[in-house]
C-alpha positions in Angstrom: 0.0 0.0 0.0 1.2 3.4 -0.9 -1.2 5.9 0.7 -4.6 4.4 0.0 -3.6 2.7 -3.2 -2.5 -0.9 -3.6 0.7 -1.0 -5.8 3.2 -3.6 -6.8 6.5 -2.1 -5.7 8.4 -4.7 -7.8 7.0 -3.3 -11.1 5.3 0.1 -10.5 7.6 2.8 -12.0 6.0 5.4 -9.7 6.7 3.3 -6.6 9.6 1.2 -7.5 11.0 -0.7 -4.5 9.3 1.8 -2.1 6.4 4.2 -2.0 7.2 7.4 -4.0 10.4 6.1 -5.6 9.7 7.3 -9.2 11.8 5.8 -12.0 11.2 8.8 -14.3 11.7 7.7 -17.9 13.0 4.3 -16.8 11.2 1.1 -15.9 10.8 -0.8 -12.6 12.3 -4.3 -12.7 12.1 -6.4 -9.6 12.0 -3.3 -7.4 14.9 -1.5 -9.0 14.7 1.4 -11.5 16.4 0.5 -14.8 16.9 2.5 -18.0 14.2 1.9 -20.5 15.2 -0.3 -23.3 14.0 -0.7 -26.9 14.1 -4.5 -26.8 10.7 -6.3 -27.2 10.4 -8.3 -24.0 7.3 -10.4 -23.4 6.6 -8.7 -20.0 5.5 -12.0 -18.5 8.6 -14.2 -18.2 11.1 -11.6 -19.1 11.6 -7.9 -18.4 13.6 -5.1 -20.1 16.9 -4.3 -18.4 19.5 -2.0 -19.9 19.4 -2.7 -23.7 18.0 -6.2 -23.6 15.6 -8.7 -22.0 16.4 -10.7 -18.8 14.4 -13.4 -17.1 12.3 -12.4 -14.1 13.8 -13.3 -10.7 13.5 -17.1 -10.0 13.5 -18.0 -13.7 16.4 -19.1 -15.9 17.0 -18.6 -19.6 16.8 -21.9 -21.4 17.3 -21.3 -25.1 14.9 -18.7 -26.2 12.6 -18.7 -23.2 12.7 -18.3 -19.4 11.7 -21.2 -17.3 11.3 -22.1 -13.6 13.7 -25.1 -13.4 12.3 -26.0 -10.0 8.9 -26.7 -11.5 9.1 -27.1 -15.2 9.0 -30.8 -16.2 10.9 -30.2 -19.4 13.7 -28.5 -17.5 13.8 -30.2 -14.2 16.7 -28.7 -12.2 18.5 -27.4 -15.3 18.0 -26.4 -18.9 
């Protein structure tokens, strides 16, 4: 909660990591302000960071996609 508004401080660029921490022209990725990038990330499994896409925390890049190696039956424990 930031004020009376429910926000996701891990992704909200106006409240990134904490209430009122505004990323300006950047983006909020896992609670940290990052420079906006021009890469086309899917926004679900990967996020923009710097000038490219990275897997969300807890996921690992396996080939062209990000997977949860702890739960994905096709990538059990590793890619």
